[in-house]
C-alpha positions, 0 to 999 in steps of 0.5 A, spaced: 415 325 325 419 319 322 425 317 325 430 312 321 436 310 324 441 306 320 448 303 322 453 301 317 459 296 320 457 298 327 452 295 332 447 299 336 445 298 343 438 299 345 441 304 350 444 308 344 438 308 340 434 310 346 439 316 347 438 318 339 430 318 340 430 322 346 435 327 343 430 327 336 424 328 341 428 334 344 428 337 337 421 338 337 421 344 342 423 349 336 416 349 333 419 347 326 415 342 322 420 336 322 417 331 317 423 326 317 430 325 321 435 320 318 440 318 322 446 314 319 452 311 323 458 308 320 464 306 322 470 309 319 478 308 319 479 313 325 472 312 329 465 313 327 461 318 323 454 320 325 450 324 320 443 327 321 439 329 315 433 333 318 427 334 313 423 340 315 416 342 311 417 349 307 425 349 308 431 346 306 433 340 309 439 341 315 444 336 314 449 335 320 456 330 319 460 329 325 466 324 326 469 322 332 473 316 336 467 315 340 460 313 338 457 317 344 461 323 343 460 323 336 452 322 337 452 328 342 456 333 338 452 331 332 446 333 337 449 339 339 450 341 332 443 339 330 440 343 336 444 349 334 442 349 327 435 348 328 435 354 333 438 358 328 432 356 323 427 357 328 430 364 330 430 366 322 422 364 322 420 368 328 424 374 326 422 374 319 414 374 321 415 379 327 413 386 325 418 392 325 418 398 328 416 402 322 410 397 321 408 399 328 408 407 327 404 406 320 399 402 323 398 408 329 397 413 324 
């Protein structure tokens, strides 16, 4: 998995970069084949905008945008939204591959 962190008009500290990297590693728990994550942090007139562009093999990319006055709050909210979106995608993949009750009844017959 590749991770790219870019900032525009914002200075990122090592602690902020480590926070983003740690959260991105937590995305691996969903057992999706994540190939690339692009994180763009940009200053706006009112606060900061954080965008996660998560590319998953054999699926559409997941794009998360979050704006807030505080950099840390925007990052945390974007991470929460990303986790929720990846969990939903994981649940779709798992439930799609599961066998239904009808299939179990026809196998026994």
